[in-house]
N, C-alpha and C positions, 0 to 999 in steps of 0.2 A: 453660345450661352442662352438659355431660355429666359423668358420674362420673369419666371419665378426665381431663377438663379440670380438675374440682375437685381431683382428686388431684395433678395437676401444679401447680395454683395453691398448694395447701397445701405441697407440697415446695419450691416457689420461695420461699414466705413463710418457711419454716424456714431455708432457705439464707440468705435476706436477713438474718434476725435473727442467725444465727451470724456472718455477716460484719460486721454492725453492731456486734457485741460486740468486735471486734478493732480495733486501730489501723489507720488507712488503709483502712477499709471502703469509703469512697467511691471511692477509686482502684481498689479491687478490683472494684467493681461496674462502673465505667467500662471497666476492662480486659476484663471478661467480655463486655460489650456490643460492644466493638470487635472482639474475637476472633470473636464470633458473626457479626457483620456481614461481616467479612473472608471467612469460610468460605463464604458464600452469595451474595456480590456479584460479578458478572462484572467483571473489570478493565476500566476505561475505555480504557486504553492498555497494551498488553502490555509487559512489561519488555524492556529493550534492553541486556543486559549484555555484548555483544560489540562490539568496535570493529575496523574494518578499518584496518590500518596501511599496507599496500601491496598492490598488484596487479601481478604481474610474470610474466615468462617465465623458466623454468629448464629447461634441457635440451630446449628446443623445446616445452614444455608450459606451460599457464597454471597459475599458483599464486596463493594469496592468503595474506597474513600477518595473523593475528588475535591479539587479546589480550582475555581476559575469560572469564566463566563458560562452562564446557563447550567452550571453543574447542579444547581438546586431547583430547577424547574419542576413543577408538579407534573405527574404523568409518567409515561414510559417512552424511552428514546433509544437511539443507537449512539454508540461511541465509536467514531471512526478514527483510527490511529495508524501510526507508522506510514504516513503519507498515503493513506487509503488502503494499504495492504491488510490492515487489521480491522476487525469489526466485532463489537460486543454489544449485547442488548442489556439495557439498564431498566430496572423496575423502580418501585416507589422509593422516595426519600424516607430513610429510617430515623436519622438524627443529624444534627449539626447544621451549619450554615456555610454556603459555598464560598463566602468571602472571609471566613474566619481562618485562623492559623491551622486549625484542625480539619478544616474542610467540611464536606457533607458526606454522610454515609448513605449509600443506595444499595438496593438489591441488585445482584449481578445475575441476570437471568441466564445468559449464555455468552460464550466467547466463540464466535463462528469461524473467525480467521485470526491468525497471529497469536502472540503470547502477551498477556497483560501483566506487567510487572511495575513496581514502584519506579517513578521517574518517567514513565511513558507519557507523552503528550498527545493530545488529540482534540477533537471537537464534537460537541453534542449536536446531533441532527434529529429531525423529525422522522427520518427513515426508520422503519422497523424491520422489514424483510431485506435480506441481503441478496436474494435470488428469487426469480419468479417461481421456481419449482417449489419453494416453501409454501406457496399458497394452496397447494394440494390439488391443482388442476393440471391437465396435460399441457405442456408448454413446448414451444419450438423456438430456436434462434433462426432468424431470417435476416435478409438484407433487402432494402427497397431503394429504388432509384430516386435521387433528388437532382436538382439542377446543377449541383456541384460534384455529384458522384454518389456512390452507394453509402447508405447509413444502416447501422444494425438496429434490430428490434427484437423484442419478445412477442410471440404470438401465444395467447392464453385462451384455451378452449374451455368453455363452461361444461358442466356435466350434462345439461339438457339445453342445447343451443336453440334459441329462437331463430326462425328462418330469416336470414339476411340482416340480422341486427348486430352491429359492430360498434366498437368505441376506439378512439385513439387517445392515448394518455401522454401528456406533455409536461415535462418537469420544468423547474424554474431556473433562473440565472445562476450559473456556478454550481448547480446541483448535479444529479446523476439520475438516469432513468429509474433506479430503484426507489427514488423519492415517491414516485407515483403508484407503487405497488399497493399502498394502503387503500387506494381507490378501486382496485380491480375486483375484490371479492364481492362487494355489494352489486356490482354490475353482472358478475358471473352468476350470482343467485337469481338475477333477473333474466338469465339466459343470453346475455350479451357476450360475444367474442371480443377480446381486447387485443389491441396492438399497442405495445408499450415501446415508444420510440426514443432513439437518440436523434440529435439534430446538430447542425453545424457548430464546430468548435468543441464538440464532445469527443471523448475517446470512443472510437468505433464509428466516427462520422467525419466527413471532410471538414477542412478548415474553412471558416467563413471569409468574406472579403476582408483583406488586411488582418485576418485572424482576430476579428473583433465582432462584438455583438451588434445587432440591429435593434435592440430594445423591443423585440417582438415582431418588428416589421419584416426583416429578412427571415427570421425563424418561421413566420407564418407560411412561407412558401414551402418549407420542409413539412409543416403540418398538412398543407394541401397535398403534397406528394404522398404522405402517408394515407390520406383519405383515398387518393387514387389507387394506392396499393390495396386497400381494403376492398374497393370496388372491383379491382381485377380478381380478387379472391372470392368474390360472390356477395359482397355487402350491397344492400339496397338502401340502408339507412345507417348513418354514422353519427354517434354522439361524441363530442369533443370534451375531454376532461383535462383542464389546465391548472397549473399551480404557479402562482406569482407571475414572472415574466412569461411562462408558458400559457397563462391565462390570457395575457395580451395577444400572444400569437394565435390562440384559438379564436378570440373575438374577431381578429382581422381575417383569419382564414374563413370563418363562417359568413362574413359579410362581403369579402372580396375575392375569395379563392376561386380558382377555376372549377372546382368540384363542390361548391357551396350548396348546390341544389339537393345533394343527398344528406346534408347535415340537418339532423332533426332537433338538436338541442345542445346546450352547453352546461357543464358542471365545473365551477371554478372555485378554487381554494386560495384565499389570501391574494386576490388578483391585484396586479399592478395596473391601475386605471389611468390616473393623471400623471404622466411621466414628468412633465415640467415641474409640477408642484412637488413630486416625489424627489427629484434631484435637488430642488431648493431646500426641501426638508432635511435631506442628508447633509447638505452644505452647512445649514444652520447648526446641525449637531456637531459639526467640526469647527464651529465659530467662524465660518467664512462669511464675509459681508454679502448681503443679498445681491448687490450689483455685480459682484464677481461671479456668483452662481448664475445670475441671468446671462452674463457674457458667455459663460461656458455652454449654456443651453443654446444660445444663438450660434456659437461656433459649430456645434454639432448639427444644428438645423441647416446651416449653410454648407455643410460638408467641408469646412475649413479645418476641422479636426476629423481625421478619417475614422469611420465607423463601419458597421457591416453593410451599410447602404452607400454606394458611390456618390449619390447626389445629396447625401445628408439625411438626417432623421426628421421626418415630417411630424413635428410635435403637435401640429394642429389636428392630426388624426388620432393622437394618443391622449385624448381627454374625454371625460364622461359624456358630455353632450354629443360629441361627434360619434363616439362608439355607440351611444344609445340610439341615435338616429339611424345607424346602419343595421341595428338588430332586426331580425325577421323570425327568430325561433325562440322558444322558451329557454330561460337561463335560471339555474340554481347557483347562488353564491354563498359559500361558507366564509364568514369573516369574523374577526375578533376585535373587541374594544381594547384588548390588551396587546395588540400587535404594535410593537414599537419600531418595526422596520418598514412596513408598508401600512401606514394608518388606514383604518377602515373607512375614512371619509370618502375616498374615491368610489368604493363599492356602494356606499349610501347614496352618492350622487347619481350613479348609474341606475340604481333601483328606483330613485325618485323620477329620473328622466323617462323610464319605460315601465311603470308599475304593472301594466297589463301583460308584460313578458317576463319580468325579472322577479324572482322569489329570493329574498335576502334572509338567510339564516344567520343572525348576528348573536354571538355568544360573548360572555364576559371574561372567560379565561382562554388562554392559548396564545403563545407567541406566534410569530410569522411562520406559516406552513406547519404549525404544530398544534392545530386545533383538534385533529383526530387523536392526538397523543393524550390529551387531558381527559377525553371522554369519547371513546370510539363508537359506542353503541348508538347514540343519537345521530352522529355524523353518518354512520353507515345506513341507519334506517331511513333518514331523509333522502339520502343519495339513491338508495334502491327504489324508494317509492316514486321519486321524481323520474327516474329512468323508466320504470314500468309504465308510468302515465303519459309519457311523451307521445303525442300524436304523430302520424305520418306527415312528413314535411310537404307543403304544397310545392308544386313545380314552379320554379322561379326562373326558368330559362337558362 
């Protein structure tokens, strides 16, 4: 056992004794364990909080009536249904309210897969494209090696490629690589070749340690492996584009990955920055006492609840000041004051910690990883301008 592990064990022991001294300690311990497991365990079946009430034509155009979570969000979205086998694209809200008996009426732009009928359940996502080929660029399906085995990826070629400029796109926790396709076009217009990757615990990638997440720590090694693949294919510079937990993985790969010297910048959407605070925030939303949430964090940190890292999750590396100190390249962050899943405070702290490197684009509308959906034009303009302006990275050994 290392000194750090002994220190963790002592801390856990002290926490255990403190809890044991209070009434209901057993329930507190069980609650902490449950919270810790929930944080790092991929959902077996994605939630399905939206129900289709009707599919109809109105004024000569297709519409769908929906009721449920996020059904009335402004902007354009995907509806993923039938366990992921079905995919439809939703346009603007026309009438109604998502929580009313009659639901909300939205434009139905397209049904790409499956059959949409009344009674269908699904979930609203920020994804828009269902396949990289829809972007209009030449694409390939490839596999690249990681420490756990091969992972699948899309390779997207711009129409006029800039010599040796590449990007790696990394989706968020519980999402799918298609989530990141919204970010490919502005980079392609800048002449950047894109590698859209899967990582551990995804379909098309190996299972992670204990089939659980590492909250960006384990996943950062798959990002680094993707950077290595880009270099093998001719990249001299690689921009990392990360969403939510994928942003965490990108930050860690850029500061500690074996191939960090070729990373020239980061583009992050709704980044998960302060993981301890984030887990406490979600626990509070479930009315879990703060001490129970803290105990769950300590269990993960010590490795007493198994996660994607055998030695536990190093929460001291997953907070704004530590991530800021490690930064060496420019960063563009897209964040929203309306994000109720990953509040923008972490992004603001990171920007304040390194104002000379971090450009924060903070908007008033847009739920978590759904910023592009409410107003794609400024999102794409700022992303393309940032990518074009990135300097060649200095050699960092």
